[in-house]
N, C-alpha and C positions, 0 to 999 in steps of 0.2 A: 504493500499500499503506501502511495506516493502523497506526503502530505506537505503543504504550504509552511514555511516557517518566516516570521517577520520579528526583528529585533529593534526594539523602539526605545529611545532614551526619553524619560518622560520628567516632567517639571523642569525643563531646560530650553533654552533656545538655540543650543549648539550641541553637536555630539560630543562624546568622551565626558560630558556632565550628567547632573541628573542621576535617575534610577534607570539601568536598563532592566527591560522586561521583552520575554519572547512571547509571541502571539502565535496560536495554530488554530485557523478555521477547521471546523469538522462538518461532516454531513451526519453522523451519528454518533454516539459516544462509545469510545473504547473502554475495554474494562480498567476500573482504578488504577491497578497495578502498573498498565501500560503507561497511563496518564503521568504516573509516579515517576517512572523510569524515564519518561521523555523530560519531564522535569529536571531529574539528576543529569542527564546527558547534556541539557542546555546549560547547567551550571550557573545561571543568573539566580537573582532572589526570588524571582515568581516568572512562572510561565501560565499564562492565560488561555484557556481552550473556550470556543464558543461556537454555538450552533444558531444560526439565522432562522429564525422560525417565522419570519415576516413582519408580523406588528412589534414583536420583541426577539430579544437576542437572550439566549440561555448561556452564562458566564460562569465559568469556574475557575479557581485559582490554586495553583500548587506549588509549593516550594520544594526543593530537593529533598525534603523530609515529609511534609505533610500536606493535606489540601486544608487551605485558610478559609476563614468565615468571611472575610471581607480584605480587599487590597485595593488601596487608590491608585499606586502609580501603574499596576497592571491593568486597572479599569480606563486610566487615561490612555494609555499605549494601545489598548483594543479600540477604542474610540477612535484616536489619530489613524489607525490601522484601516478602520473602516471607511473613515471620510476620505483620507489622503492617499490610499492605495486601491482600496476595493470600490471605491465610487459609490459609497453610499449616500443616498440622496436626501434624507431626512435631517433637518437641524436639531431634531430631539432622538435621542438614542435612549430606548427602555430597555435595561438588562434585568433579567430575572436571575436573581443570585441567592445563595444561602443566607444573606441579610436582607431578603425581600426585594421588592423591586427599587431599582436605583435609576435615575435618569441623569443622562450628560446632556447639556444644551451646547450647541456648538456656533461659535461667534468669532470672526475675524482670526481665526487660529488659535483660539483659547477655547479649553474645554472646562465646562462648568459642571462639576460632579455633585449631585445631591445626595449627601450621606445622613445616616442616623448620628444625632449627638448622644455623647456619652460623657456626660459630666463626670469628673473624677471626684471622690470623696476622701476626706483626709483618712490616712493610713499609718500603719506602721511598716517599717522596712524589715523584711526577713535579713536575720543577722548573715546569710549568706551573701546576698547583694551587698550588704554594708561592707563586709569585708573584702570584697572584691573591688570596691571603689577607690582611689587615690584621694579623692575629695568626697568629703560627706555632704549631703544636701542641707539646706536650711528647713524645708518642708517636704513632706512626704503625702502624696495622693494616691488613688488608685481606681481606676474603672476596669476595662479588659487589661490595660497596660498599668505598671506604676509610672506614676509621674513624679518625678524628682526634680524639685524647684530649687535653682541656685541664685547667688547674689548678682553675678553678672556674665556677660557672653564670654569673657576671657575664662571664667572657671568653667563654662560648659565646654569650651575649646579645648581645655587641659585635662579633660577627665580621661583616664586611663584606667582600662578594665583588667583584673587580674583573671584570665581565664579559666586558668585551672581551678579558680575557687569558684567564679560566676556559673561555670558549667555543671556545679554540683545541683543547681536548681533548675526545675521543669515547669514553665510557665504557659505551655501549651494550650493555648495558640497567641498568648500575650509576649511581651516582652517588657523593656525599660526605658523611658524616655527621660532623658536630662533636658531641661529647660531653663530658660531666662528672658527677661527682658534683652531687646537687641539693640545695637548701637545705631544701626541704619536701617532697622525693620522693627515691628513692632515686638516681636518675639524672635527667639531663634530655638532650634532644638537639635539632638542627637537621638539615635535609637540602637538599643542593642537586644540581641536575641540570645539566651542562654541555648546551648545544646544545638546550636545551628550551626550550618556549613559557613555561612556569612555572619560574622560577629556583629558588624555594623551595617545597618542597612541606609545606603545611601539617601534616600528621600522617602519617606513614609507617609503617604496620604492617608491612611487609616488612623495613624498616630493623633492626627490633627481633628478626629472626630472628639476626642478629649481636649486637645490643646485650644480648639478654637472656643469652646464654651468657658474655659477654665480663663483663658487670656480675655476674652470679652469681658466676664464679670470683672476682673482684676483691673482692666484698664479703662473701663467703661466704654467701650465702642464696639460696634458690631461689624465694622467693615476692617479688616487686619491684613497685613502683609507681612508674611513669615518667610524666613530662609532656614534652611537645614544646613548645617556646617559641617557636613562629612566632608571626607576628602574632595570627593566629586561635586558636591554641592548643590543645592536647588531652591527655587523659588516657587512660593505657594500664595497665591491670592485668595483670601478667606472672608467668608461672611457667616456670622450667627445668625440663625433663624429660629432660637429656642428648641423645637423638638427636633431640628435637622440643622445640617450645617452644609454651606458650599464649599467645596474646595476647587480651586481653579488653577490650570497651569497651560503651559505648551509643552509640546513633545517635537522630537526630531527622529526620522527613520535612519537606523543605522546600517541595516541589512536586510535583503530580502533573498529568500532561497527555498531549498526543498529537503526533505529527508525521507527515509524510507524507514517503515514498520514491516515486519515480517508477520 
């Protein structure tokens, strides 16, 4: 079986930045173990598989280890693939996913993703995570992910993870966000996943389901510009809509190809 494969850099205006995702269109679902093997072979943080059902598109996301309940950058990459490569003609894309119906509005090269809001609540940090950090947070919150709040962007940039300790905990399917107010953005963040083949995710759209309501409340504004300050870096244009959040960004196509599955 010959399948198409597209690699897209999401949340960026240029290749080699943002978060790379692979996108694979399907006619029918393959067995989950095959989807997982494809994701492992692709060796990026997420591979998105989709089936176009006409009015809606069934979308699933796989890391090299597990199927995810929500992935922002691979959703953006799929929308970009549909519009810029596969000539999808609608300005609104409706995805059916494990997180329910997700819509993406397309306008002037920007993709506006309508995601669920996940306001984090005050929490305590597991000792394993605390021991893995070189700088301790001033506040700890949790939704799907732990949200660790720091005093400055400089502290967030300087966070180092002792992986041998960090990998002792399993947060499946969550991770650890480190965040602070930004110097040239409303807020910045980084994202780490224990027991994952990719420790630091370059740009994490789903993490902003918690970051947007958190920083919207703290800063007193609903329109926010965010940067994820990983090595590759990325830019996210955000809006708090109470029960929902808008996570928007651009994308660039890196490669177009095929692969075979026996």
